[in-house]
C-alpha positions as CSV (number, residue, x, y, z in Angstrom):
1,M,61.1,31.6,-10.2
2,R,62.7,28.2,-10.3
3,F,63.2,26.0,-13.2
4,A,64.3,22.3,-13.1
5,L,66.5,20.9,-15.8
6,V,66.2,17.2,-16.3
7,C,69.0,16.1,-18.5
8,L,69.5,12.6,-19.7
9,D,72.9,11.5,-21.2
10,H,73.4,9.7,-24.4
11,P,74.1,6.0,-23.9
12,N,77.7,5.1,-23.2
13,A,78.6,8.8,-22.8
14,L,80.3,8.5,-19.3
15,Q,83.7,9.5,-20.7
16,T,82.2,12.7,-22.2
17,R,80.7,13.5,-18.8
18,V,84.0,12.9,-17.0
19,E,86.1,14.9,-19.5
20,N,83.7,18.0,-19.2
21,R,82.9,17.7,-15.5
22,A,85.3,20.4,-14.3
23,A,84.0,22.9,-16.8
24,H,80.4,22.0,-16.0
25,L,81.1,22.6,-12.2
26,A,82.9,25.9,-13.0
27,H,79.8,27.0,-15.0
28,I,77.6,26.2,-12.0
29,D,79.8,28.2,-9.7
30,A,80.3,31.2,-12.0
31,S,76.6,31.6,-12.9
32,G,75.4,32.0,-9.3
33,V,71.9,30.8,-10.1
34,V,72.1,27.1,-9.4
35,E,70.2,26.2,-6.2
36,Q,70.6,22.5,-6.3
37,A,72.3,20.1,-8.7
38,G,73.5,16.5,-9.0
39,P,73.8,13.6,-11.3
40,F,71.4,10.8,-11.9
41,I,72.9,7.4,-11.2
42,D,72.1,4.2,-13.3
43,A,71.8,0.6,-12.0
44,A,75.6,0.2,-12.4
45,G,76.3,3.1,-10.1
46,Q,77.5,5.4,-13.0
47,M,76.4,9.0,-13.7
48,C,73.8,9.0,-16.5
49,G,72.2,12.5,-16.4
50,S,71.7,15.6,-14.3
51,L,69.0,17.3,-12.3
52,I,69.7,21.1,-11.9
53,V,67.4,23.6,-10.2
54,L,68.0,27.2,-11.3
55,G,66.7,30.4,-9.5
56,V,66.2,32.7,-12.5
57,A,63.5,35.3,-13.5
58,T,62.5,33.8,-16.8
59,R,62.4,30.6,-18.8
60,A,64.6,32.3,-21.4
61,E,67.3,32.6,-18.7
62,A,67.0,29.0,-17.9
63,E,67.3,28.0,-21.5
64,A,70.3,30.3,-22.0
65,W,72.0,28.7,-18.9
66,A,71.3,25.2,-20.4
67,V,72.7,26.1,-23.8
68,A,75.9,27.5,-22.2
69,D,76.5,24.4,-20.0
70,P,79.7,22.7,-21.1
71,Y,78.0,19.4,-20.9
72,A,75.5,20.6,-23.5
73,K,78.2,22.1,-25.7
74,A,80.0,18.7,-25.6
75,G,76.9,16.9,-26.8
76,L,76.5,14.9,-23.7
77,F,72.7,15.1,-23.4
78,L,70.2,12.9,-25.3
79,S,67.4,15.1,-23.9
80,V,66.9,18.2,-21.8
81,M,63.6,19.1,-20.3
82,I,63.2,22.5,-18.7
83,Q,60.2,22.9,-16.4
84,E,59.1,25.6,-14.1
85,W,59.2,24.2,-10.5
86,K,57.7,25.3,-7.2
87,R,59.6,24.3,-4.1
88,V,57.3,23.0,-1.3
89,I,59.7,21.2,1.0
90,G,63.3,22.0,1.7
């Protein structure tokens, strides 16, 4: 199964994102379940959220991954939506 995480940052939280980016990327690498990931970009060209696609067996696994993300632990996200996702193209 695949789950998409749509994460939106708190306003004016770019510094929190920058300070925790290395740990976030290490979490992605270490988990081995991230199929696609990248930041959302605002009108000013700054990172303002994340889209992450996980290949996991259950929603509970996706939720656990999201909770363990260093960005989440740092309080970066205003909201996190976790939705089962079916790849059609790509």
